[in-house]
N, C-alpha and C positions, 0 to 999 in steps of 0.2 A: 201318304197318310203320316208316315214317320216324320217327315219334314215339318208338317203342320204341328204335330205334338211337340217336337223339339223346339220349334219357334215359339209356341205358346209357353212352354216351360221356361225358356230363356227370358221372354218378356215378363213372365210372372215373377221370376227371381229378381230381375232388375227392378220391377215395381216395388217388391217387398223391401229390397235393400234401400231404394230411394226413400220410401216411406219411413224406414227405420232411421235413416240419416236425418231426415227432416224432423222427426220426433226428438232425436238426440239434440239437434241444433236448437230447436225451440225450447227444450227443457233447460239446456245450459243458458240460453238467452233469458229465460224467465228467472232462473236462479240469480244471474248477474243483475238483472233489473230489480229483483227483490232486495238483494244486498245493497244496491245503490239507493233504493228508496229508504231502507232502514237507516243507512248512513246519513242521508239527507235529513230525515226526520230527527235523528239524534243530534245533528248539528243545529237544526232549527230550534229544537228544545233547549239546547245549551245556550243559544243566543237569547231566546225569550226569557230564560230563567236567570241569565246573567252569569252563568258559569263559563269557564274557559272550555273551548272545544278541544278535547284531547283526542288525538288520532288513535286508531286501533293499532296496536303494535304486538308483535310476538315477543313476549318477555323471555329472553334467552341471554344468559350471562356466561361467556366462555370460561370465566374463572371457576364456575361451579363444576364443569367437566374436568378441568385441570386439577382442582382440589380433590375430586372424587377419585381420580387416578392415584394421587399421592396417598389418600387415605387407604385405598385398597392395597397399595404396595406396602404401606406401613403395617397393615394387618398381616400380610404374608411374611414379612421379615421380623415381626415381633417375637416369633417363636425361636428365632436363632440367637445364639449368644454373640457377644462382641467379637470373640475369637473367630467364629465362623464368618462373620461379616467382613472382617479385615483380612482373612486368609486369601491367598490367590486362588482364582477359580481353577477347577480341575478341567483339563481338556476333555471335551465331550463332543456330542454331535454338532453343537452350535458354535464351538470354538474353532474357527479356521480362518485362514487369511482370505480376504475378499479378493475377487478378481480385479486386477489393475492397481492393487495397493502398492506394488513395488514402483509404480510410476509417480506416486505422490512425493513431492520433494519439499513442500513448504511446511511440514510439521515434523516434530521430533518424535520418533517412535518410542513407545514405552511398553512395559509388560502389561498384559491384560489383568484386570482386577479379579 
């Protein structure tokens, strides 16, 4: 009797997982088809109305991130005086020689800022 119950449970779990996989696949397929349909209708409308068909793009400019870093750094250092900025750094937790630095021969060593 235990073998029959274990077998039925095993098949029931397999069936539930299979149905869940089919539902997930069909929902992703429906979303992709809907997106394709919207894209095709948008292109068709652009052609019918005489407008250029502009592709969907993710508007991301790497310069925005770069300038954001510099703006935040400028805010952090704006409270310091010019003498503090130009003075050499005090040795601390982060000021140490990197491993393998003595093997580098193509640069001129200089004091840290």
